[in-house]
C-alpha positions in Angstrom: 0.0 0.0 0.0 2.8 2.3 0.9 4.6 1.5 -2.4 1.4 2.3 -4.4 1.1 5.6 -2.6 4.7 6.6 -3.4 4.2 5.7 -7.1 1.1 7.8 -7.4 2.8 10.8 -5.7 5.7 10.5 -8.1 3.4 10.4 -11.2 1.5 13.4 -9.9 4.7 15.4 -9.5 5.8 14.7 -13.1 2.5 16.0 -14.5 2.4 19.7 -15.5 -0.1 22.0 -14.0 -3.2 22.6 -16.2 -2.2 26.3 -16.7 1.3 25.4 -18.0 -0.2 22.9 -20.4 -2.5 25.5 -21.9 0.4 27.9 -22.3 2.5 25.3 -24.1 -0.5 24.6 -26.5 -0.9 28.3 -27.3 2.8 28.8 -27.9 2.9 25.8 -30.2 -0.1 27.2 -32.1 1.6 30.6 -32.6 4.8 29.0 -33.9 2.9 26.9 -36.4 0.9 29.9 -37.6 4.1 32.0 -38.2 5.7 29.1 -40.1 2.6 28.8 -42.3 2.5 32.5 -42.9 6.2 32.7 -44.0 5.8 29.6 -46.2 2.8 31.2 -47.9 4.6 34.5 -48.5 7.7 32.8 -49.9 5.6 30.8 -52.4 3.2 33.6 -53.3 3.2 34.7 -57.0 2.1 37.9 -58.7 -1.7 38.6 -59.0 -3.5 37.0 -62.0 -4.4 40.3 -63.6 -0.7 41.5 -63.5 1.4 41.1 -66.6 4.6 40.5 -64.6 6.1 37.1 -64.8 9.1 35.6 -63.0 10.1 33.8 -59.9 8.1 33.9 -56.7 8.2 36.9 -54.5 11.2 37.0 -52.1 12.8 34.2 -54.0 16.4 34.2 -55.1 16.8 36.2 -58.4 20.0 35.9 -60.4 20.4 38.6 -63.1 22.8 38.5 -66.0 26.1 40.4 -65.7 25.8 43.8 -67.5 28.4 44.2 -70.2 28.8 47.7 -71.7 28.2 48.0 -75.4 31.1 48.8 -77.7 30.5 52.2 -79.3 32.4 52.9 -82.5 34.6 56.1 -82.3 33.8 58.3 -85.3 36.7 60.7 -84.8 40.2 60.6 -83.2 41.4 63.1 -80.6 43.5 66.0 -81.7 47.3 65.5 -81.3 50.0 68.2 -81.4 51.6 68.5 -84.7 48.6 67.6 -86.9 46.8 70.8 -87.8 50.0 72.7 -88.5 50.9 70.2 -91.2 48.0 71.2 -93.4 49.2 74.7 -94.3 52.3 76.6 -93.4 52.0 79.5 -90.8 51.9 83.1 -92.1 55.2 84.7 -92.9 54.6 88.0 -91.3 53.4 88.7 -87.7 52.5 91.8 -85.7 52.7 92.4 -82.0 50.6 94.9 -80.0 52.2 98.3 -79.5 54.5 98.6 -76.4 54.4 101.9 -74.4 57.5 103.1 -72.7 58.2 105.9 -70.1 61.5 107.3 -68.9 63.2 105.4 -66.2 66.4 105.6 -64.2 69.6 105.0 -66.1 70.9 101.4 -65.8 67.5 99.9 -64.8 67.1 97.8 -67.9 67.7 94.1 -67.6 66.9 90.9 -69.4 63.6 89.5 -68.1 61.1 86.7 -68.8 58.2 89.1 -67.9 57.4 90.5 -71.3 55.0 93.4 -71.9 53.4 91.4 -74.8 53.2 87.7 -75.5 51.3 86.6 -78.6 51.5 88.1 -82.0 48.8 87.9 -84.7 49.2 87.2 -88.4 49.8 90.2 -90.5 47.8 90.7 -92.8 44.8 88.8 -91.3 43.9 85.7 -93.0 40.9 86.6 -95.2 39.3 85.4 -98.3 37.1 87.2 -100.9 33.5 86.2 -101.0 32.5 85.8 -104.7 28.9 86.2 -103.9 29.2 89.7 -102.3 32.7 90.7 -103.4 33.6 91.6 -99.8 36.4 90.2 -97.7 35.2 87.5 -95.3 37.2 86.0 -92.6 37.8 82.3 -93.0 38.3 80.0 -90.0 42.0 79.6 -89.3 43.2 76.1 -88.4 44.5 75.5 -84.9 48.3 76.1 -84.8 50.9 77.8 -82.7 51.6 81.5 -82.7 54.7 83.7 -82.6 55.4 84.5 -78.9 57.9 86.7 -77.1 59.7 84.8 -74.4 62.4 87.3 -73.1 62.3 91.1 -73.0 65.0 93.8 -72.6 63.7 97.3 -72.0 65.3 100.0 -74.3 67.3 102.7 -72.5 65.0 105.7 -72.1 66.1 107.8 -69.2 65.7 111.4 -70.5 62.6 113.2 -71.6 63.3 116.9 -71.3 65.6 117.0 -74.4 64.1 117.9 -77.7 63.1 114.9 -79.9 63.3 112.4 -77.0 59.9 111.0 -77.7 58.1 109.3 -80.5 57.3 105.8 -82.0 59.8 103.3 -83.5 58.5 100.4 -85.7 60.9 97.5 -85.9 60.8 94.6 -88.4 62.6 91.5 -87.0 63.6 88.4 -89.0 63.3 85.6 -86.3 65.1 82.4 -87.0 63.8 78.9 -86.0 65.8 79.2 -82.8 63.8 82.3 -81.7 66.7 84.9 -82.1 66.4 88.0 -84.3 69.0 87.7 -87.1 68.0 90.9 -88.9 66.5 94.1 -87.5 65.1 96.9 -89.7 63.8 100.3 -88.6 60.5 100.4 -90.6 59.5 103.7 -89.0 61.9 106.1 -87.2 61.0 108.1 -84.1 62.9 111.1 -85.4 65.5 110.7 -82.7 68.6 108.7 -83.6 69.2 107.9 -79.9 65.8 106.3 -79.5 66.1 104.3 -82.7 69.5 103.1 -81.6 68.2 102.1 -78.2 65.3 100.2 -79.7 67.6 98.3 -82.1 70.0 97.4 -79.3 67.3 96.1 -77.1 65.7 94.1 -79.9 68.9 92.2 -80.4 68.4 90.7 -76.9 64.8 89.7 -77.3 64.0 86.0 -77.7 60.9 84.5 -79.3 59.1 81.2 -79.8 58.4 80.8 -83.6 55.3 79.1 -84.9 55.5 75.4 -85.9 55.0 73.7 -89.2 55.4 70.0 -89.5 56.2 70.0 -85.8 59.3 72.2 -86.4 59.8 76.0 -85.8 60.0 78.1 -88.9 61.6 81.4 -89.7 59.2 84.4 -89.7 59.1 88.2 -89.6 57.7 90.0 -86.6 56.8 93.7 -86.4 56.9 95.6 -83.1 56.0 99.2 -82.4 57.6 101.0 -79.5 56.0 104.2 -78.2 58.3 106.4 -76.2 56.1 108.7 -73.9 57.0 111.6 -71.7 
């Protein structure tokens, strides 16, 4: 009798309370509902009235690797030394006028800071329009210009003396190395001293000639020096 009582007590202790059993049942039901919901979403397809086709929603989608299309290049980039091979550069060039004022004696020195840089073709490149008979500017090809690289200021220290002012126009024959090899006074200032000072300074100027077939060429350059008081 005592053994049967102990066995019954042991079985009663192993049984869960009624409240715990109801909780376990509710928890199991919730887990099953969530599993069913996710399973339905994973296998859901697009609506019947939709034109979209493809794999199920939230399913793995593997797309093709995008490869850029090869586009044919219709033109090649510009390279130095191409346009200047079409036509030779102009023979004559003209710099903007340079204004000078008196300064202290001995202040002139060779410098890379030039009052002017680029020259323009002289005369301008024009062509006659046969329709109207008037000069029309034609587009000039891309090419290099005549440039001044080094400058030496003419000696101009006195202004009170008579005739110590005026304009001097110089024509310079510039070799491919950028050095004036011939200097001509195209227009005198009326003062021999000013003309001589301008010619002396021009011998020390240095230039960068235009290119043709990727090589510098010999050109003429005209510069006007205006001596002011």
